[in-house]
VOTI-872545 format. One record per residue: x, y, z of N, C-alpha, C in turn. Coordinates in nm, 2 decimals, m for minus. Example, Ala and Ser with C-alpha at 12.3 -4.5 7.8 and 13.67 -1.06 7.14 Angstrom:
<nodes>
<<1.32 m0.57 0.78> <1.23 m0.45 0.78> <1.32 m0.33 0.78>>
<<1.28 m0.22 0.71> <1.37 m0.11 0.71> <1.29 0.00 0.79>>
</nodes>
This chain:
<nodes>
<<9.59 11.47 13.48> <9.74 11.46 13.47> <9.78 11.44 13.32>>
<<9.71 11.34 13.26> <9.74 11.31 13.12> <9.71 11.43 13.03>>
<<9.61 11.51 13.06> <9.58 11.62 12.98> <9.68 11.73 12.99>>
<<9.73 11.75 13.11> <9.84 11.85 13.13> <9.97 11.80 13.06>>
<<9.99 11.67 13.06> <10.11 11.62 12.99> <10.11 11.65 12.84>>
<<9.99 11.62 12.78> <9.99 11.64 12.63> <10.00 11.79 12.60>>
<<9.94 11.88 12.68> <9.95 12.02 12.65> <10.09 12.07 12.67>>
<<10.17 12.01 12.77> <10.30 12.04 12.79> <10.39 12.00 12.67>>
<<10.36 11.88 12.62> <10.44 11.83 12.50> <10.41 11.92 12.38>>
<<10.28 11.96 12.36> <10.25 12.05 12.25> <10.31 12.18 12.26>>
<<10.32 12.24 12.38> <10.38 12.37 12.40> <10.53 12.36 12.37>>
<<10.59 12.25 12.42> <10.74 12.24 12.39> <10.77 12.22 12.24>>
<<10.68 12.15 12.18> <10.70 12.12 12.03> <10.69 12.25 11.96>>
<<10.58 12.33 11.99> <10.56 12.46 11.92> <10.67 12.55 11.94>>
<<10.72 12.56 12.07> <10.83 12.65 12.10> <10.96 12.62 12.02>>
<<10.99 12.49 12.01> <11.10 12.44 11.94> <11.09 12.47 11.79>>
<<10.97 12.45 11.74> <10.94 12.48 11.60> <10.97 12.62 11.56>>
<<10.91 12.72 11.63> <10.93 12.86 11.60> <11.07 12.90 11.62>>
<<11.14 12.85 11.72> <11.28 12.88 11.74> <11.36 12.84 11.62>>
<<11.33 12.72 11.57> <11.41 12.67 11.46> <11.38 12.75 11.33>>
<<11.25 12.79 11.31> <11.22 12.87 11.20> <11.29 13.00 11.20>>
<<11.30 13.07 11.32> <11.36 13.19 11.33> <11.51 13.18 11.30>>
<<11.57 13.07 11.35> <11.71 13.05 11.32> <11.74 13.03 11.17>>
<<11.66 12.96 11.11> <11.68 12.93 10.96> <11.65 13.05 10.88>>
<<11.56 13.13 10.92> <11.53 13.25 10.84> <11.65 13.35 10.83>>
<<11.73 13.34 10.93> <11.85 13.44 10.94> <11.97 13.38 10.86>>
<<11.96 13.26 10.80> <12.07 13.21 10.73> <12.03 13.19 10.59>>
<<12.12 13.22 10.50> <12.10 13.21 10.36> <12.20 13.11 10.30>>
<<12.29 13.05 10.38> <12.38 12.95 10.34> <12.34 12.82 10.39>>
<<12.39 12.71 10.34> <12.36 12.58 10.40> <12.44 12.57 10.53>>
<<12.38 12.57 10.64> <12.45 12.59 10.77> <12.53 12.47 10.82>>
<<12.50 12.34 10.77> <12.56 12.23 10.83> <12.68 12.18 10.76>>
<<12.71 12.24 10.64> <12.83 12.20 10.56> <12.90 12.32 10.51>>
<<13.04 12.31 10.52> <13.12 12.42 10.48> <13.17 12.40 10.34>>
<<13.08 12.41 10.24> <13.12 12.39 10.10> <13.14 12.52 10.03>>
<<13.25 12.53 9.95> <13.27 12.65 9.87> <13.17 12.65 9.75>>
<<13.13 12.53 9.71> <13.03 12.51 9.60> <12.91 12.45 9.66>>
<<12.79 12.50 9.64> <12.67 12.44 9.69> <12.66 12.30 9.65>>
<<12.58 12.21 9.73> <12.56 12.08 9.69> <12.49 12.07 9.55>>
<<12.50 11.95 9.50> <12.46 11.93 9.36> <12.32 11.99 9.32>>
<<12.23 11.96 9.41> <12.09 12.00 9.38> <12.04 12.12 9.46>>
<<12.13 12.19 9.52> <12.09 12.30 9.61> <12.02 12.41 9.53>>
<<12.08 12.45 9.41> <12.03 12.56 9.34> <11.90 12.52 9.26>>
<<11.87 12.39 9.24> <11.76 12.35 9.17> <11.64 12.30 9.25>>
<<11.66 12.29 9.39> <11.55 12.25 9.47> <11.44 12.35 9.47>>
<<11.32 12.30 9.46> <11.20 12.38 9.44> <11.17 12.46 9.56>>
<<11.10 12.57 9.54> <11.06 12.66 9.65> <10.94 12.61 9.72>>
<<10.84 12.56 9.64> <10.72 12.51 9.70> <10.69 12.37 9.65>>
<<10.62 12.29 9.73> <10.59 12.15 9.68> <10.44 12.12 9.72>>
<<10.38 12.04 9.64> <10.24 11.99 9.66> <10.24 11.84 9.65>>
<<10.18 11.77 9.74> <10.18 11.63 9.74> <10.06 11.57 9.81>>
<<10.03 11.44 9.78> <9.93 11.36 9.84> <9.99 11.24 9.91>>
<<9.92 11.19 10.01> <9.96 11.07 10.09> <9.86 10.96 10.06>>
<<9.89 10.87 9.97> <9.79 10.76 9.94> <9.76 10.67 10.05>>
<<9.85 10.65 10.14> <9.82 10.56 10.26> <9.71 10.60 10.34>>
<<9.68 10.73 10.34> <9.57 10.79 10.41> <9.43 10.74 10.36>>
<<9.43 10.69 10.24> <9.30 10.64 10.19> <9.25 10.52 10.27>>
<<9.35 10.44 10.32> <9.31 10.32 10.40> <9.24 10.37 10.54>>
<<9.26 10.49 10.57> <9.20 10.55 10.69> <9.08 10.63 10.66>>
<<9.03 10.62 10.54> <8.92 10.70 10.49> <8.95 10.85 10.49>>
<<9.08 10.88 10.47> <9.12 11.02 10.47> <9.18 11.06 10.34>>
<<9.17 11.18 10.30> <9.23 11.24 10.18> <9.32 11.36 10.23>>
<<9.45 11.34 10.22> <9.55 11.44 10.27> <9.62 11.50 10.16>>
<<9.64 11.63 10.17> <9.71 11.71 10.07> <9.81 11.80 10.14>>
<<9.94 11.78 10.10> <10.05 11.85 10.17> <10.09 11.97 10.09>>
<<10.12 12.08 10.16> <10.18 12.20 10.10> <10.30 12.23 10.18>>
<<10.42 12.25 10.11> <10.54 12.28 10.18> <10.60 12.40 10.12>>
<<10.67 12.48 10.20> <10.74 12.60 10.15> <10.88 12.60 10.22>>
<<10.98 12.63 10.13> <11.12 12.63 10.18> <11.15 12.76 10.25>>
<<11.22 12.76 10.36> <11.25 12.88 10.43> <11.38 12.95 10.38>>
<<11.37 13.04 10.29> <11.48 13.10 10.22> <11.56 13.00 10.14>>
<<11.70 13.01 10.16> <11.79 12.91 10.09> <11.83 12.81 10.19>>
<<11.77 12.80 10.31> <11.81 12.71 10.41> <11.76 12.57 10.38>>
<<11.81 12.46 10.45> <11.75 12.33 10.44> <11.62 12.30 10.51>>
<<11.56 12.41 10.57> <11.44 12.40 10.65> <11.32 12.43 10.57>>
<<11.21 12.35 10.60> <11.08 12.37 10.53> <10.97 12.37 10.63>>
<<10.86 12.44 10.60> <10.74 12.43 10.68> <10.64 12.35 10.59>>
<<10.57 12.26 10.66> <10.48 12.17 10.59> <10.34 12.18 10.66>>
<<10.24 12.20 10.57> <10.10 12.21 10.62> <10.02 12.10 10.55>>
<<9.95 12.01 10.63> <9.89 11.90 10.57> <9.74 11.89 10.61>>
<<9.65 11.95 10.54> <9.51 11.94 10.57> <9.46 11.80 10.53>>
<<9.37 11.74 10.61> <9.31 11.61 10.57> <9.16 11.62 10.59>>
<<9.09 11.55 10.50> <8.94 11.54 10.51> <8.91 11.39 10.52>>
<<8.82 11.36 10.61> <8.77 11.22 10.63> <8.62 11.21 10.59>>
<<8.59 11.10 10.52> <8.45 11.08 10.48> <8.43 10.94 10.44>>
<<8.33 10.87 10.49> <8.30 10.73 10.46> <8.16 10.70 10.51>>
<<8.09 10.62 10.43> <7.96 10.56 10.47> <7.96 10.41 10.45>>
<<7.93 10.34 10.56> <7.94 10.19 10.55> <7.80 10.14 10.60>>
<<7.76 10.04 10.53> <7.63 9.97 10.56> <7.66 9.83 10.60>>
<<7.63 9.80 10.73> <7.64 9.66 10.78> <7.55 9.64 10.90>>
<<7.56 9.52 10.95> <7.47 9.49 11.07> <7.53 9.50 11.20>>
<<7.64 9.59 11.21> <7.71 9.60 11.33> <7.63 9.68 11.44>>
<<7.64 9.63 11.56> <7.57 9.69 11.67> <7.66 9.70 11.79>>
<<7.65 9.81 11.86> <7.73 9.83 11.98> <7.64 9.82 12.10>>
<<7.69 9.76 12.21> <7.61 9.76 12.33> <7.70 9.81 12.44>>
<<7.66 9.91 12.51> <7.74 9.97 12.61> <7.68 9.97 12.75>>
<<7.76 9.95 12.85> <7.72 9.96 12.99> <7.82 10.04 13.07>>
<<7.78 10.17 13.09> <7.87 10.27 13.15> <8.00 10.27 13.08>>
<<8.12 10.24 13.14> <8.25 10.24 13.08> <8.28 10.12 12.99>>
<<8.19 10.02 13.00> <8.22 9.90 12.92> <8.14 9.91 12.78>>
<<8.21 9.88 12.68> <8.15 9.88 12.55> <8.19 9.76 12.47>>
<<8.10 9.69 12.42> <8.13 9.57 12.33> <8.04 9.57 12.21>>
<<8.07 9.49 12.12> <7.99 9.48 12.00> <8.01 9.35 11.92>>
<<7.92 9.32 11.83> <7.95 9.21 11.74> <7.94 9.26 11.60>>
<<8.00 9.20 11.51> <8.01 9.24 11.37> <8.02 9.12 11.28>>
<<7.98 9.15 11.15> <7.98 9.04 11.06> <8.11 9.03 10.98>>
<<8.21 9.10 11.02> <8.34 9.09 10.96> <8.45 9.14 11.05>>
<<8.57 9.10 11.03> <8.68 9.15 11.11> <8.75 9.27 11.05>>
<<8.81 9.35 11.13> <8.88 9.47 11.08> <8.97 9.53 11.18>>
<<9.04 9.63 11.14> <9.14 9.69 11.24> <9.07 9.81 11.31>>
<<8.95 9.84 11.28> <8.87 9.95 11.35> <8.73 9.90 11.38>>
<<8.67 9.97 11.47> <8.53 9.94 11.51> <8.44 9.98 11.39>>
<<8.33 9.90 11.37> <8.24 9.94 11.26> <8.16 10.06 11.29>>
<<8.12 10.13 11.19> <8.04 10.25 11.20> <7.95 10.26 11.08>>
<<7.85 10.35 11.08> <7.77 10.37 10.96> <7.80 10.49 10.88>>
<<7.86 10.59 10.95> <7.90 10.71 10.87> <8.01 10.78 10.95>>
<<8.11 10.84 10.87> <8.22 10.91 10.93> <8.24 11.04 10.85>>
<<8.26 11.14 10.93> <8.30 11.27 10.87> <8.40 11.33 10.96>>
<<8.50 11.41 10.90> <8.60 11.47 10.99> <8.70 11.55 10.91>>
<<8.78 11.62 10.98> <8.89 11.70 10.91> <9.00 11.72 11.01>>
<<9.12 11.75 10.96> <9.23 11.77 11.05> <9.34 11.85 10.98>>
<<9.44 11.89 11.05> <9.55 11.97 11.00> <9.68 11.93 11.07>>
<<9.79 11.90 10.99> <9.92 11.88 11.05> <10.01 12.00 11.01>>
<<10.09 12.04 11.11> <10.19 12.15 11.09> <10.32 12.09 11.13>>
<<10.42 12.08 11.04> <10.55 12.02 11.07> <10.66 12.11 11.03>>
<<10.77 12.11 11.10> <10.90 12.17 11.06> <10.98 12.05 11.00>>
<<11.04 12.07 10.88> <11.11 11.96 10.81> <11.25 12.02 10.78>>
<<11.35 11.94 10.80> <11.49 11.99 10.78> <11.58 11.88 10.72>>
<<11.64 11.90 10.61> <11.73 11.81 10.54> <11.87 11.82 10.61>>
<<11.93 11.71 10.63> <12.06 11.71 10.69> <12.17 11.64 10.62>>
<<12.16 11.61 10.49> <12.27 11.56 10.41> <12.30 11.65 10.30>>
<<12.42 11.65 10.24> <12.46 11.75 10.14> <12.36 11.76 10.02>>
<<12.30 11.65 9.97> <12.21 11.66 9.86> <12.07 11.68 9.89>>
<<12.04 11.70 10.02> <11.91 11.73 10.07> <11.81 11.63 10.03>>
<<11.84 11.50 10.07> <11.75 11.39 10.04> <11.70 11.32 10.17>>
<<11.78 11.32 10.27> <11.74 11.27 10.40> <11.70 11.38 10.49>>
<<11.59 11.36 10.56> <11.54 11.47 10.65> <11.48 11.42 10.77>>
<<11.46 11.50 10.87> <11.38 11.47 10.99> <11.27 11.58 11.00>>
<<11.17 11.55 11.06> <11.05 11.64 11.08> <10.98 11.62 11.21>>
<<10.92 11.73 11.26> <10.85 11.72 11.39> <10.74 11.83 11.38>>
<<10.63 11.80 11.45> <10.52 11.90 11.45> <10.41 11.85 11.54>>
<<10.29 11.92 11.51> <10.17 11.89 11.59> <10.06 11.87 11.49>>
<<9.95 11.81 11.53> <9.83 11.79 11.45> <9.71 11.79 11.53>>
<<9.59 11.82 11.47> <9.46 11.82 11.53> <9.36 11.76 11.43>>
<<9.27 11.68 11.48> <9.17 11.62 11.40> <9.04 11.61 11.48>>
<<8.93 11.63 11.40> <8.79 11.62 11.46> <8.72 11.52 11.38>>
<<8.65 11.42 11.45> <8.58 11.31 11.39> <8.44 11.31 11.44>>
<<8.34 11.30 11.35> <8.20 11.28 11.39> <8.16 11.14 11.33>>
<<8.13 11.05 11.42> <8.11 10.91 11.38> <7.97 10.86 11.42>>
<<7.89 10.82 11.32> <7.76 10.76 11.35> <7.77 10.61 11.36>>
<<7.70 10.55 11.46> <7.70 10.41 11.47> <7.57 10.36 11.53>>
<<7.54 10.24 11.51> <7.42 10.17 11.56> <7.45 10.11 11.69>>
<<7.36 10.13 11.79> <7.39 10.07 11.92> <7.30 10.12 12.03>>
<<7.34 10.08 12.15> <7.26 10.13 12.27> <7.36 10.15 12.38>>
<<7.33 10.23 12.48> <7.42 10.25 12.59> <7.34 10.30 12.71>>
<<7.40 10.30 12.83> <7.34 10.36 12.94> <7.44 10.44 13.03>>
<<7.39 10.52 13.11> <7.47 10.60 13.20> <7.40 10.63 13.33>>
<<7.48 10.66 13.43> <7.42 10.70 13.56> <7.40 10.85 13.56>>
<<7.28 10.89 13.62> <7.25 11.03 13.63> <7.22 11.06 13.78>>
<<7.28 11.16 13.83> <7.26 11.20 13.97> <7.17 11.32 13.98>>
<<7.07 11.32 14.08> <6.98 11.43 14.09> <6.94 11.44 14.24>>
<<6.90 11.56 14.28> <6.86 11.58 14.42> <6.71 11.61 14.43>>
<<6.64 11.54 14.52> <6.50 11.55 14.54> <6.47 11.55 14.69>>
<<6.40 11.65 14.73> <6.37 11.66 14.88> <6.49 11.66 14.96>>
<<6.60 11.72 14.91> <6.72 11.73 14.99> <6.81 11.61 14.99>>
<<6.76 11.50 14.91> <6.84 11.38 14.91> <6.90 11.36 14.77>>
<<7.02 11.29 14.77> <7.08 11.27 14.65> <7.05 11.13 14.60>>
<<7.00 11.12 14.47> <6.96 10.99 14.41> <7.05 10.96 14.29>>
<<7.07 10.83 14.27> <7.14 10.79 14.15> <7.05 10.71 14.06>>
<<7.03 10.75 13.94> <6.94 10.69 13.84> <7.02 10.64 13.72>>
<<6.99 10.52 13.69> <7.06 10.46 13.56> <6.96 10.48 13.45>>
<<7.01 10.55 13.35> <6.93 10.58 13.23> <6.97 10.49 13.11>>
<<6.88 10.42 13.05> <6.92 10.33 12.94> <6.87 10.39 12.81>>
<<6.96 10.40 12.72> <6.92 10.46 12.59> <6.91 10.34 12.49>>
<<6.79 10.32 12.43> <6.77 10.20 12.35> <6.85 10.20 12.22>>
<<6.84 10.09 12.15> <6.91 10.07 12.02> <6.86 10.18 11.92>>
<<6.96 10.25 11.87> <6.93 10.36 11.78> <7.07 10.40 11.72>>
<<7.06 10.51 11.64> <7.18 10.56 11.58> <7.23 10.68 11.66>>
<<7.36 10.67 11.71> <7.42 10.77 11.79> <7.54 10.82 11.72>>
<<7.58 10.94 11.77> <7.70 11.01 11.71> <7.80 11.03 11.82>>
<<7.92 10.99 11.79> <8.04 11.02 11.88> <8.12 11.13 11.82>>
<<8.15 11.23 11.90> <8.24 11.34 11.85> <8.38 11.32 11.92>>
<<8.48 11.32 11.84> <8.62 11.29 11.89> <8.71 11.41 11.85>>
<<8.77 11.47 11.95> <8.88 11.57 11.92> <9.01 11.50 11.95>>
<<9.10 11.50 11.86> <9.23 11.43 11.88> <9.35 11.52 11.85>>
<<9.44 11.53 11.94> <9.56 11.61 11.93> <9.68 11.52 11.93>>
<<9.78 11.55 11.85> <9.90 11.46 11.84> <10.03 11.54 11.83>>
<<10.14 11.48 11.88> <10.27 11.53 11.86> <10.35 11.43 11.78>>
<<10.40 11.47 11.67> <10.46 11.38 11.57> <10.61 11.41 11.54>>
<<10.68 11.30 11.52> <10.82 11.32 11.47> <10.85 11.20 11.38>>
<<10.93 11.22 11.27> <10.96 11.12 11.18> <11.08 11.15 11.10>>
<<11.14 11.05 11.03> <11.25 11.07 10.95> <11.21 11.02 10.81>>
<<11.27 11.08 10.70> <11.22 11.04 10.57> <11.33 11.05 10.47>>
<<11.30 11.00 10.35> <11.40 11.01 10.24> <11.32 11.06 10.12>>
<<11.37 11.17 10.06> <11.31 11.23 9.95> <11.42 11.25 9.84>>
<<11.43 11.16 9.74> <11.54 11.17 9.65> <11.55 11.31 9.58>>
<<11.67 11.36 9.58> <11.69 11.49 9.51> <11.67 11.47 9.36>>
<<11.61 11.57 9.30> <11.58 11.56 9.16> <11.58 11.70 9.10>>
<<11.63 11.71 8.97> <11.62 11.84 8.90> <11.49 11.86 8.84>>
<<11.40 11.76 8.85> <11.27 11.77 8.78> <11.16 11.81 8.89>>
<<11.04 11.84 8.84> <10.94 11.88 8.93> <10.88 11.77 9.01>>
<<10.89 11.64 8.96> <10.83 11.53 9.03> <10.89 11.51 9.17>>
<<10.80 11.47 9.27> <10.84 11.45 9.40> <10.80 11.32 9.45>>
<<10.89 11.24 9.51> <10.86 11.11 9.58> <10.93 11.12 9.71>>
<<10.85 11.07 9.81> <10.90 11.08 9.95> <10.85 10.96 10.03>>
<<10.93 10.90 10.11> <10.89 10.79 10.20> <10.94 10.82 10.34>>
<<10.86 10.79 10.45> <10.90 10.82 10.58> <10.85 10.72 10.68>>
<<10.91 10.72 10.80> <10.87 10.64 10.91> <10.88 10.73 11.04>>
<<10.80 10.70 11.14> <10.81 10.78 11.26> <10.72 10.73 11.37>>
<<10.70 10.82 11.47> <10.62 10.78 11.58> <10.54 10.91 11.62>>
<<10.42 10.88 11.67> <10.33 10.99 11.71> <10.26 10.95 11.84>>
<<10.24 11.06 11.93> <10.17 11.04 12.05> <10.03 11.11 12.03>>
<<9.92 11.04 12.04> <9.79 11.09 12.02> <9.71 11.09 12.15>>
<<9.63 11.19 12.17> <9.54 11.20 12.28> <9.40 11.25 12.23>>
<<9.30 11.16 12.26> <9.17 11.19 12.21> <9.07 11.22 12.33>>
<<8.98 11.31 12.30> <8.88 11.36 12.39> <8.74 11.33 12.33>>
<<8.65 11.26 12.40> <8.52 11.22 12.35> <8.42 11.20 12.46>>
<<8.30 11.17 12.43> <8.19 11.15 12.52> <8.22 11.01 12.59>>
<<8.25 11.00 12.71> <8.28 10.88 12.78> <8.17 10.78 12.79>>
<<8.04 10.83 12.78> <7.93 10.74 12.79> <7.90 10.67 12.66>>
<<7.95 10.71 12.55> <7.93 10.65 12.42> <8.05 10.56 12.38>>
<<8.04 10.49 12.27> <8.15 10.41 12.23> <8.27 10.50 12.20>>
<<8.39 10.46 12.25> <8.51 10.54 12.25> <8.59 10.53 12.12>>
<<8.57 10.43 12.04> <8.64 10.40 11.92> <8.79 10.40 11.95>>
<<8.83 10.33 12.05> <8.97 10.33 12.09> <9.02 10.18 12.12>>
<<8.96 10.08 12.06> <9.00 9.95 12.08> <9.13 9.91 12.01>>
<<9.16 9.97 11.91> <9.28 9.94 11.83> <9.37 10.05 11.82>>
<<9.50 10.03 11.79> <9.60 10.13 11.78> <9.56 10.24 11.68>>
<<9.50 10.20 11.57> <9.47 10.29 11.46> <9.32 10.34 11.46>>
<<9.25 10.31 11.58> <9.12 10.36 11.59> <9.12 10.51 11.60>>
<<9.01 10.58 11.57> <9.01 10.72 11.56> <9.02 10.78 11.70>>
<<8.97 10.71 11.80> <8.97 10.77 11.94> <9.09 10.71 12.03>>
<<9.19 10.65 11.97> <9.29 10.59 12.04> <9.38 10.69 12.11>>
<<9.42 10.67 12.23> <9.52 10.75 12.30> <9.64 10.67 12.33>>
<<9.76 10.73 12.29> <9.89 10.65 12.31> <9.98 10.67 12.20>>
<<10.09 10.60 12.20> <10.19 10.61 12.09> <10.15 10.52 11.98>>
<<10.18 10.57 11.86> <10.14 10.50 11.73> <10.26 10.51 11.63>>
<<10.29 10.40 11.57> <10.39 10.40 11.47> <10.33 10.45 11.34>>
<<10.40 10.53 11.27> <10.35 10.59 11.15> <10.45 10.57 11.03>>
<<10.40 10.55 10.91> <10.48 10.54 10.79> <10.39 10.58 10.67>>
<<10.46 10.61 10.57> <10.38 10.65 10.45> <10.47 10.69 10.33>>
<<10.41 10.72 10.22> <10.48 10.77 10.10> <10.40 10.89 10.05>>
<<10.47 10.98 9.98> <10.41 11.10 9.92> <10.44 11.11 9.78>>
<<10.35 11.15 9.69> <10.37 11.18 9.55> <10.33 11.32 9.53>>
<<10.41 11.39 9.45> <10.37 11.53 9.42> <10.46 11.60 9.32>>
<<10.46 11.73 9.33> <10.55 11.80 9.24> <10.59 11.93 9.31>>
<<10.70 11.99 9.25> <10.75 12.12 9.31> <10.75 12.23 9.21>>
<<10.74 12.35 9.25> <10.74 12.47 9.16> <10.84 12.57 9.23>>
<<10.89 12.66 9.15> <10.97 12.77 9.20> <10.89 12.86 9.28>>
</nodes>
């Protein structure tokens, strides 16, 4: 049921996105305001922008945004590829028993400990300014991320097999070792932001919003979903950030 719900939300978001893009492509005037003279920064707003999101560094991620304006409209398309990479050395161990997973660690944190992390993702958003100077905007879109997480621990799972026509249940215990959890995470995002209008190439942007995330992983291994900002968390997450970059014609 939850999987069908997330796919329905993704489909609705994509449909709205492309409908909005098609509408904006057909307009060359600022559609929300009836000005005889364009807004102050309308003619100087850049056609393309490039930016980074430094808050992603706290998530072991490096994100680079590319945006393109849709004609002379206030609508933009944003593409945000992200690369995740980290190696941590500690004495953290996970112990799992079927669906239960617990661990001990030598430090506190907002995420479960791991020994190595690799991953990548992509965000695709539609962004639209709705004030005369094109500084306040809202945005919505979808994202996908893939994480490969190595961790030290042990776990067990039940295995069913048939022998001599009888069904048997066998509990298999995997001893302490290095294991890898693969997580596929899809999200639906929406947020509002403020990007001060400027005649110069420099870009500064700050935003807040909300995201619904749904993660798929091996249920027999550690889920990495204990905290809101864990890589395998499923549910609603508050998002915020800033962007630095530049624009070009």
